[in-house]
C-alpha positions in Angstrom: 0.0 0.3 -0.1 1.2 3.7 -0.8 -0.9 6.0 0.7 -3.0 5.2 4.2 -4.3 8.6 6.1 -6.7 7.6 8.8 -9.1 10.3 10.3 -6.8 13.5 8.9 -7.9 17.2 10.1 -6.6 20.0 8.9 -7.5 23.1 10.5 -6.4 27.1 10.5 -7.0 29.1 13.2 -6.9 33.5 13.7 -6.7 35.4 16.4 -10.6 35.4 16.4 -11.7 32.0 14.5 -10.9 28.4 13.9 -12.0 26.6 10.5 -11.7 23.0 10.1 -10.8 22.9 6.1 -10.4 18.9 6.4 -12.6 17.0 8.7 -12.2 13.2 9.5 -10.8 12.2 6.1 -9.7 8.4 5.3 -8.2 6.7 2.6 -6.0 3.7 1.4 -4.1 4.0 -2.1 -2.2 1.1 -3.6 -0.8 1.1 -7.2 -4.1 2.1 -8.8 -6.0 5.5 -9.9 -7.9 7.5 -7.4 -10.2 10.4 -8.2 -11.0 13.1 -5.7 -13.7 15.3 -7.1 -15.7 18.1 -5.4 -16.6 21.8 -5.5 -13.7 25.2 -4.9 -13.1 24.7 -1.6 -13.9 21.0 -0.5 -10.3 20.2 0.6 -8.8 18.3 -2.2 -5.9 19.8 -2.8 -5.1 20.7 1.0 -5.2 16.6 1.3 -2.7 16.0 -1.6 -0.6 18.8 0.4 -0.7 17.4 3.5 0.6 14.4 2.3 3.3 15.8 1.2 3.7 18.1 4.3 3.6 21.2 1.9 1.2 23.4 4.0 1.9 26.8 5.6 3.1 26.7 9.2 -0.2 28.1 10.4 -2.2 24.9 9.3 -3.1 22.2 11.8 -2.5 19.2 10.6 -3.8 16.1 13.0 -4.2 12.5 11.7 -4.2 8.8 13.7 -2.2 7.5 10.6 -0.6 9.6 7.8 2.0 7.2 5.6 3.3 7.0 2.4 5.1 3.3 1.7 4.7 2.4 5.4 6.6 5.5 6.7 5.2 8.1 9.1 5.0 11.2 7.6 3.5 13.1 10.9 6.9 12.5 12.2 9.3 12.6 9.5 12.0 15.1 9.3 12.7 17.6 6.5 15.3 15.8 5.3 13.4 12.3 5.2 10.7 14.3 3.1 13.0 15.7 0.6 13.8 12.0 -0.1 9.8 11.3 -0.6 8.9 14.7 -2.6 9.6 14.6 -6.3 11.8 11.3 -5.9 9.2 9.0 -4.4 6.1 11.2 -5.0 5.5 13.5 -8.4 3.2 16.8 -8.0 1.5 18.2 -10.9 0.6 21.5 -10.1 -2.5 23.3 -11.7 -0.8 26.0 -13.9 2.7 25.6 -15.1 3.2 29.2 -16.1 3.5 29.7 -12.3 5.8 26.6 -11.8 8.4 26.9 -14.2 11.3 29.3 -13.6 10.5 32.3 -16.5 14.9 32.9 -16.7 16.0 29.3 -17.4 15.6 26.9 -20.0 13.1 24.2 -20.4 15.7 21.6 -20.8 17.9 22.7 -17.9 14.7 23.0 -15.5 13.9 19.2 -16.4 17.2 18.2 -16.1 18.0 19.7 -12.6 15.3 17.6 -11.5 17.0 14.5 -13.0 20.0 15.1 -11.7 18.9 16.0 -8.1 17.7 12.6 -8.0 20.0 10.7 -9.5 23.2 12.2 -10.1 25.3 12.2 -13.3 27.2 15.0 -15.3 25.4 18.1 -17.0 25.2 16.5 -20.4 24.0 13.2 -19.0 21.1 15.0 -17.1 20.3 17.2 -20.2 20.3 14.1 -22.4 17.7 12.4 -19.8 15.6 15.9 -20.2 15.4 15.4 -23.7 14.5 11.8 -23.8 11.7 12.9 -21.2 10.3 15.4 -23.2 10.4 12.8 -25.7 8.0 10.8 -23.7 5.6 13.2 -23.0 5.1 13.5 -26.8 6.4 16.8 -27.5 7.5 17.4 -31.4 11.1 18.4 -31.6 12.6 17.8 -27.7 15.7 18.9 -28.7 14.4 22.5 -29.7 12.3 22.7 -27.0 14.5 21.9 -24.3 16.4 25.5 -25.0 13.5 26.9 -24.9 11.9 29.1 -22.3 8.8 28.7 -20.5 7.1 31.9 -22.5 8.0 30.2 -25.7 5.7 27.6 -25.3 2.0 26.9 -24.8 0.4 26.0 -22.1 -0.6 22.2 -23.1 3.2 21.8 -24.1 4.3 23.9 -20.5 1.9 21.2 -18.8 3.7 18.1 -20.7 6.9 19.7 -19.3 5.9 19.8 -15.4 4.8 16.4 -16.3 8.6 15.6 -17.7 9.7 17.0 -14.6 7.6 15.0 -12.4 8.5 11.9 -13.7 12.2 12.6 -14.1 13.2 10.5 -11.1 10.8 7.7 -11.7 8.2 8.2 -8.8 6.1 5.6 -7.2 2.8 8.0 -7.0 2.0 11.0 -9.1 -0.2 13.3 -7.5 -2.0 15.6 -10.4 -3.8 18.6 -8.9 -6.1 19.8 -11.7 -3.7 19.5 -14.6 -6.0 20.7 -16.7 -7.8 23.5 -15.7 -5.9 26.1 -17.6 -6.1 24.3 -20.8 -8.8 23.8 -23.7 -11.0 21.2 -23.8 -8.8 19.1 -26.9 -5.7 19.5 -25.2 -7.3 18.7 -21.8 -8.3 15.3 -23.5 -4.3 15.1 -24.5 -2.7 15.3 -21.4 -4.9 13.2 -19.4 -4.6 10.5 -21.9 -1.0 10.9 -21.8 -0.9 10.7 -17.5 -2.9 7.9 -17.5 -0.7 6.0 -20.2 2.1 7.1 -18.4 0.8 5.8 -15.1 0.1 2.4 -16.2 3.3 2.1 -18.4 5.5 2.5 -15.6 2.8 0.6 -12.9 2.6 4.0 -10.7 -0.2 5.1 -8.5 -2.2 8.4 -9.4 -4.4 10.8 -7.4 -6.2 12.8 -10.0 -7.7 16.1 -8.1 -10.4 17.6 -10.1 -13.9 19.2 -10.4 -14.7 17.4 -13.0 -16.7 13.9 -12.3 -17.3 12.7 -16.0 -13.6 13.3 -16.8 -12.4 11.6 -13.5 -14.6 8.5 -14.0 -13.3 8.1 -17.3 -9.7 7.8 -16.1 -9.5 6.7 -12.7 -10.4 3.0 -10.8 -12.0 4.8 -8.0 -13.6 8.2 -7.2 -13.9 10.0 -3.8 -16.4 12.7 -3.6 -15.5 15.3 -0.8 -18.0 17.9 0.0 -16.6 20.8 3.2 -13.6 18.7 4.1 -15.5 15.5 4.5 -15.8 12.4 2.1 -19.7 12.3 1.1 -19.1 9.1 -1.1 -16.6 6.7 -2.6 -17.4 4.2 -5.5 -16.0 2.5 -8.4 -15.6 4.7 -11.0 -17.7 2.4 -13.4 -20.2 2.6 -10.8 -20.8 6.4 -10.6 -23.8 6.9 -12.5 -25.3 4.5 -9.8 -24.2 6.9 -6.9 -26.2 7.0 -3.8 -25.6 10.0 -2.0 -27.6 13.0 -3.0 -24.5 15.3 -3.3 -23.0 13.0 -5.5 -26.4 12.5 -7.3 -26.6 16.6 -7.3 -23.4 17.1 -9.1 -24.0 14.6 -12.0 -27.6 16.6 -12.6 -25.8 19.7 -12.7 -23.7 18.5 -15.5 -25.3 19.8 -19.2 -25.9 16.6 -21.8 -25.9 17.1 -25.5 -28.1 13.9 -26.1 -30.7 15.1 -23.6 -30.9 19.2 -23.4 -32.9 20.8 -20.9 -34.1 24.6 -20.6 -32.9 24.9 -17.1 -30.1 23.3 -14.7 -31.1 22.3 -11.6 -29.8 24.2 -8.6 -27.4 22.4 -6.3 -29.0 22.1 -2.6 -27.3 21.2 0.2 -28.0 19.6 3.4 -26.7 20.4 6.8 -27.3 17.0 7.7 -24.4 15.9 5.3 -21.9 17.3 7.5 -21.0 15.1 10.7 
């Protein structure tokens, strides 16, 4: 088992208030594909960042268990976390334009990720970077390697981020809304690419999104979150048979080309959902 989380709670406290952003979340993940879906603010990204210990100091993180491959992350030092972040767990962020260094070429940045975890000379790292760019299906990878981030499109920038995360051969890939800034055609290409790479490398995948149909198409299981709690967890193939009213409400709000409606239903929420 790669990930084991039991009763995770994440809270933020100010001088006047205390807000619990994630409340009692539990999940287990092996080398499979898990989709975490929900509205903005439901705690999806916070859960992933807690696993990587990337939350700010003001965040209060508690859990009965928070481990990666048997290692307790709650007590792990920063030195131990550096052996996990990037090397064993890759984290693809939402917008590559804000994640890539604008003053370094793409090849240098991918090579840096490879060399940090694998060593070798600068020449070896650059050749490995070009090979990785080729693996993520970038045309003319050698030419792109000597380009700067502002010289490539959003879709290509996202492929570069994926190449950087794959450089150390991680065991788990976390993709936090990796296609949110891309158009529909490029979205499908990026997700197919992630899906193929995860299958070919035998990795685990956590795909965070607000798009239920998209996640159900690419994942084995789907976890639905609302206000920091898990409402429902089910097989992706059984999504249309969801039982929880929140999941049903999200599905009902999706427009359909085959069954058009004059007006989409308004999402209703029941305070009883929250424990």
